[in-house]
Each structure stands twice: as C-alpha cells, then as structure tokens.
N, C-alpha and C positions, 0 to 999 in steps of 0.2 A: 808528661801529658799537662802538667802544671802550668807550661808559659801557653799552650793551645788557645786561641780564641773558642770562645761558646758564640752560638746563634739562637736569637726569638724573632721568629717570623709572625706579622702579623695579619691576616688578610682579612680586610673586611668586605662585605657582600652590599653592592648598590651606594656607595658613598661618591657623592659629588666631589670635585674637587673644591669648587664655590661654596662648599659647606664648611670650609675650614678657614680660620682665620689666618692661618700661615699661609693660603693660597689667594688672600684679599678676600674671603668672605665675611659677610657681615650679616648675616642671616640666622644663625645659630651659636651658641657660646661652646668653642671647642678649647678651653685652656690647657688639657692634658695635651694632647696631641701637637697643638703651638709649643708648648715646653719642649716635646720631643721634637720638633723642627727645628728647634733655636740650634740644638747638639748635632743635627743631622745636616747630610746633604740632602738636598730638596730637587727633585726633579720637576721643572718646569712644563714640559712637552714630554710626558709619559703617556702612551696611549695602551689600548687592550689591542693584542693581534687577532683572537675571535672572541666571540660573546655567545649566551650569557654565561650563567655559574660555573657549567663544569667543563666547558671548552676553554673558558679562561684559566683554571686551576690546572686543565692539563699542559698548559703552555707553562704556569709558574712551577710548576713539579718537573718538569722536565726538561728545561731551557729550548722547546723546539718550537718550531711554528707548526699551528695548527690550522690554520685556515690556509686553503679550502678544506672541508673534511665529508667524512661519509654520512650518512644516513645511519641510524642505528636503532631501530623501536626496542626499547627496553623492556616492553610486555607492562607497563604501570598503566592504568585507566586515568590515571591523572596527571602521567608524567610526559616530559617532551619529547617529539619526534625529530629534532633536530640535527641537522649535520654538527657532528662534533661533541653529540652529547651523550657520551658512552666513558667507558673506564679507560686506563691504561692500555696502550698495547703490550704484548709481550717482549718484544724486543726495546722499549724503553727502559729508559735507566734515570731514577728519580734524584731528585735532590737529596731526599732520605736514605736511599737506598747507596748512594755515594758515600755520605757521611758517615753513615753504619759502616762501611766498610774501610772508612778510615778511623774508623775506633770512636766513634763517637756515639753518646748516649741519645738514642733518637725518639721524640716523644709527639703525638698529636694531640692535639684538645679542640673538637670543633662540634658545633651545633648546627653543619650542614647538612642535614640530611639526605640531600640528594646525593653525597659521597658514600651514603651507606646502603643504597638500595642493591638489590641481589647481585645485578650483574656488572658492580662497580666496585673498585680497586684501588681508593685514594688511599688506604690506609698502608700500602706494600712499601717497604725499607723502614718502618716506625715498629720500634722493638716494643713501645707499648701505647693504646692509645684510649682516647676515652669519646663516648657519642652521646652529648647533652641533648636528651631528648624533647620534643613536643613543637617545634617549629611550623610554621604553616601546617602545611599536608602530611606532615609526619604521622603515621598511623600509629599513634601511640595512645592515643583513646580513641574508643568507637562509641561512646557514649558514656551517660545518657543524652540520646538526642531530644527526648521528649522536654528535656528542662533548658534547651538553648533555644534562643528566640532572635530572629536576625533582625526585627524592629529596629532596634537602638542602633543597627549597623550600616540600614541604609536610608537615603532620600526616598521620598514617595515615588519620585519618577523613574526610580531604573532601582532594578534588583541588583543585589551586591552582584559585584564582577563576576561572581561565581559563588552560585547558593552553595554548592557541595564544599569548595575551597574555604568558603568562609565558616561552614559548619564544622568543617574539620577543624580550623583553626581553632572556632570557640570550644569545641571541646576540649582540646587541648588545656586550653585558658582557664578552663572555670574552677580550677583549682586554686589558681593564682591569689595570693592574699596580700604579699608582699612584693615589693620590688626584688627582693632576693631570688623570690620563686620565677622570676623572667629568664628563661633559657640564657638569656646574654649575662644576667649577672651570675648564674651559674657555672657558665662556661668561666668565665676571667675567676672567678674561686677555684674551680677545679684547678687551674691553670696555675695559681698561687700554691695551691696544695702540692703539686707535683714538684715545683721548683723547692719547694721547704724540705722534701721528700731527697731531693735528687742532687740539686746545683752544688751541695757542699762535699760530696763523697762520688760523683759521678761524671768527673769531668777529662775532656771538653763533651757538652751536651748541645743537642739541637732542638731546642720545643719551637713548634709550629701551633698556633694559634686560628682556626677558623669562625670567625665571627660572622652569623646571620645577618647580625644589624649592621646596618638600617633599613636590609630588604623589608618589603612589605610581610606580613600585614604592619602598616603604620598604626603601632598602638602602644607608645612607650607609656611608663609609669604617669600619672596624674601630674606630679609635681613636676616632670620634664618636659609635659607638654604645656603646664600652665603660663610658663613665662611667654609664650609664643601665641597662646589661643586669643582668635580677635574678639576684640568687644563686640559684645552683643549677640555671639553665636550660643542658640542654645538647642542646636538640633542634632542629629544621632552622630554617634562616631565613626564616620567616613573610612575605616580603617581599610577599606578594599573599593577603592573608588572606581569609576570606571573610567578607560584608556581615552576617553573622548571628554573632554575638560569642558566644551560646550554644554555637556547635561548637568551640569552644576552651577549654582548662581556665585557670583564674586565671592560672597562671604564662606560658601561651601568651598572655595577653592582655596579661600586664604585658610581656611580649618585644616584642607588637607595638608597644605604647605606645614602649616604650624605642629599637626603629627608628625609629619618626615622630621622637622628641625629638632622637633623633642626627641626623637629616636634617634639622632646624632648626637644629641647633648648627654643622650644615655649610654652609649656606648662610649663615647668620649669618657664621660666621669668612671666607668669599669675598668678603661683603660689607665686610667689615671692612679684607679686602686690599685690594678695588680700592678703598675710598675713602681708606685711608691714601696709596697711590699718585697718586688724582688731588690729594689734596693737598698730596704731595709735588713736583708739578709745577705746582703754584697754579690747577689745573684747578678750585677751588672757591670762590675769591676774589670772584669774581661768578657766582655760580650757584645758582640755587634747585635743590634735591632735595626729592623725593616718592616716598615708598613706601608700597606699597598692596598689599593681596591680592587675587585675586576671589572667592575665600570659604573657607571653614574646613574640616571634618572631623571625619566622627563616630567616637569612641574607645572606644568600648563604652556610652557612654550611651543608655539605652532598650533596649540589646543590639544597637546597633547599631554598624557599624562603615564608614569610608567617606561616602559621600556618596546621595543617592537624592532623586526629586521629591518626593517626601512628607516628607523629612527637612528641612523648613525651617524648624529651631530656630536660636537662637543662636550653637551650634556650630558650625551650618556657615554661617548667613547675613550674621553680622556679622564684618568686617572690620578690619585695624589700617589707619588712614590719617594719615602723616606728612606735614607739608610744612614744611622749612627754610629759611630765608632767610638769604641771606649777612649780611646787617647785623643778623643775629641780631632781626628786629622782634617776630618772636612767641615766641622763645624761652622754652621751658616752659610756655607757654600751653597749656590743657586745656579744650578745646569740648566743650561740653555739646550733646544736643540731634538730631535726626536729621539725617545727609545720606546719599547716595547715590553709586553710580559717576559719573552724570551730572553731577555736579556738581564734578568733579573738573578736568574740562577748560577752563570758562568761568573755575573759580578760577586754575588758572595762567596762562591767557589774560590777565585781570585783572592778576595781579601781575606778568608781564611787560608790561603796558603795550601788549599786541596787542588789537587789534576781535577781539569775540565773534561767530561767522557766526550769524545769524538763526535757523538751523537749529536749533541749541541749544534742547534741553528742560531744562536742568540750570540750576542757577543757582549765580551765583559765590560763594563762601563767605568772599572777600576782606573784606568789610564786617563779616561777624561777626568775623574775627581782628581786624581793624583797628581794632574798638570794646570785644573782648573779651567779646563778648555770643555765650548758645546759640542756636542755630537753633530757631525757634518752632514747625514744624513738629508737628503734634499725631500722626500717624499716616503711616506709610508702608508701601508693598506693594514684595515681591519674589516673584518667580516663575521657577518652571523647568516647562518643557514644559507640561501640563495642568493644574499646579497653582498655587496664590498662595498666599501668608501676608499676613495685613492684621496688623501692629504698632501699637499704642499703646504708652503708659507703662503700662497695666493689663493689657492683655490682647495675647495671640498668638492669632490664628485661622490655619488650615492648611484648604483646603480644596479640590477639584478644580472647576474652572470648565469644563471640557470636559465633556460627555456622555461617560459612561463609570463605572466601577466606583467608587462613591462611596468616600471618602477625607475623614475629619475629624477635625481636634485642635483642642483648645481649653486655653491654660493661664494661670491667675492669675498675674500675673508678680510683683505685690508678695510675694504668699507663696511663690511657688516662682521665683526667677530665674534657676535653671538649666535650666528650663522639661523638666522630667522626669515631671511627673504630669498626664497628660490630664485635664480636667474637662468635656469636652464635655456627658455625660451629666448632670451636673448643672446644666448651664445652656441649657435648650433653646433659650428669647428669644433669648439672647444670640448662640447658632448662629445661628439665624435671619434674626438682623439681619445678621451680620458674614457670610453665605452671600450676603444679596442685594447688599451692599456688595462683594463681589469682583466678582459677576457685574456690576455694575454699572461697576466700575474696568475690565474687562476690554472690556464694550462699548463705553466710550468708549474705550479704548484705541487699538484700531485705526485710527481717523483719525490719529494721532500714530505710531502704531511699523510700517505697511505702508512697502513703495518701491516704486517703477516697476518694477524690475528684474526681482523675484521676484513680485509681485503683491499681491492683496488678499489678507486671510482665507480658506484654502482651506474 
C-alpha cells in the first residue's frame, strides 16, 4: 500500500477561468491556485458537459456524459427542477466507489448543501463524509427572521433577486463573527483535520473537497472585498444582484464584481492554507492533486449576471482544470484542445493505476499528458436543461433542443473570442446546420445518459 499514490480532488463552484492568474486573469489575486498550477498540467480548453451544480458533479463523480438528461422534481420548494438535477443512478459506479473497492480510504468534505438533500446520494462510496452547514438556502437556521433586514443588501430600484433566498442566507449568516465562521473556512479546516487524523496511517487515501465558494451569495469577509472595492461606493452590499445587469448603475455593477473577486480571493486563501498544512504533514509526498470547477458565471457580459440555461458561453461553460503529480511529471505543461468533465475520473484512475469501469464514457487524458500532445476533438457539446451549445474552434452555437420558446445564438470565435456579438441573423445556413446537429446529438444521447432508476426520456 505504501507505494500507491493518494488523491485529493478540489471542486469549486462558479469559478471563472479568467478569475485565476494562471489562466491569464488580472481581476483577483489567486497566488495559491497559481502556485498549484505551476506544478500541474493545466488544461486550456476544459468545458462542462452538463450544468449547473448537480449535473456537473454527476459527470465528475461518474465519468459519464450527463447531457441530455431527464427532469426530476426533488420536491424542494426552493429547489431546482432542471434536467439532470437529481442524484446518482443506481447503476452508476463512482470514483469514490471504485477507489474504495481498490482499498483506498475515501472521504468527502463538502459545504454544497444540494448534495445532501433527501433524494440525493452523492456521498456514495465515501467511507466517511462531513457536511459543512449554512450556505445559501441550506435550511440550517429557521430564525429569528425578525432580526433580519434586507435594506442593507438590495438597491432601492429592485428587490433582492429572491427575497426568501436572501432571508435564508442572512439567517444562516447572522452568527458569523470572523472569517473562520464562513463555511469556506470551516470546510478547509475540516479537510486539514481529516488529513491529520488519516494521512499517516490510512494510505492510500482519496480526499474529495467540495467548496460552494465562489458561488452566490457573493459575500466575502470584508478584508477580501476591500482590495477590489470601487472607490466612492457606499451603497448596500449586493450579494444577490439581479440577473439583468441593466438594473444596476455602473458603480453598482463594479461593486458586484468586486464582491465576486473577493470571494475568489477568499477561497484561494483557504486552499493555500489547506495545501500548506498538507505539505507540513507530508501528506502531499505521494499525492495527486486535482482542481476543477463546475462552471463559471456572467459578470455583466451581454447585460447578464449569474447564470442561466441560455447563457452557455465561455464565461459560463469553460472551467479551470489542474492536475499535479507528486513526481512533477507534468509540471508546467499546458494542454490545448477540448476536454470535458467526464474525462476527469478516467484520467485520475489511469494516473493512480486503477482500472477504469466499463460504464465510464469519458476518456483518460493521461496519454495526452505523457506525450505532451493536444486533444484532437474537433467540437464538444455542453448543455443545461432544454438548451445546448456546440463549440468548435471557429463557432459557438447555442440553441433550444426541446420544444418551447425558440432561443438561438451564434458566435464567430476567431473574430469574437469573448463571445459577445451574436451573428445568428447573418448566418442562416450555419444556424440550420448547427440546429440539426444539436438535435441529432440529443437524440443519440438518450441511450448513453438515461438510467434505470429514473427511467427513460419523459
């Protein structure tokens, strides 16, 4: 057992690639993730398969394509009713289950409350797991509401994006006094504690960390917001801004962005603290470390804030992906070409020398890493609910595949790499071709993505 590699996986929620210095970002300071990137293989063209939070994690946990997906109502009045927003299928075989069966000690530490709702089962395969409570709409606190006031968190021109959402968050937050009380800090402290108790004697191990940050509510500790705060802003703390950026003044929008950059800086600092503790323990000596996000977010581009199923552009679908080998085999390597979430599980198993389950549909990227070659994929598809996006080197097409209100966009990527100028009306022949291709992709996908427990396409 002593010669086998360990594994730590860190998944971040709503982290844009351009928030990180290692991806060329200049907005926020991310020295710790950037330091990890210097000893990692960094994938330049990694994208989600299915969005948002839970569909993305199903792809990461199972190594399987998730889009297109069935719709399943979890029965939560504040919960999503999106395609793919449900637990794992009975016949899925997860990374944790695979490594547990390979005699790994497996552990999950997460503050993503969606994973722990009654119908979810994302802790499958983990021999122990910790749920850090209090994020967003986690019903951790139910009162006292009489002491919660929204006035300091919404501009007068609009009510907070969701009153109940904001109230629940503020109830959870009301007892936080120092940055150590934030769920993000408690998450990485708990992970450090697990390592201290297990890394020395329970090898090989697989520790999986799920950080809800920098997901909304964008409400970092003040010391992390201050370096980005716009000069002259004295308004409310807009941690739950409207999705329509046009409802904000330019200064308010700058403030919202500053809150987000502060959240990114905060989670980066906590990752740095965790990795430094792991190094002091010697826990990284034989450990592969992977870092990935589920998706990004819009920060005012095309007048949008946050995310939505029609916003399947680079800002939302591209994700950072880093893999560090303890022997520095791929340190500094920059891998071009399209890869997606389902590829991570087989890549990690291949790196650890553990067999890849036949149910996995993703591809191991280890041969690319070893050879220093780019991915040869010519195009990829990402999807959210009833919308899908086909991405090639030259074009991005977004369209609705399911009957309903038509919604389509087309972007000329060499001319418009930030995907801001929709040229759909100028390219009707391309539109028709991509529309047919998306419909064909979805039609063929049901055989891959359906599961016995939840049934076939409704």
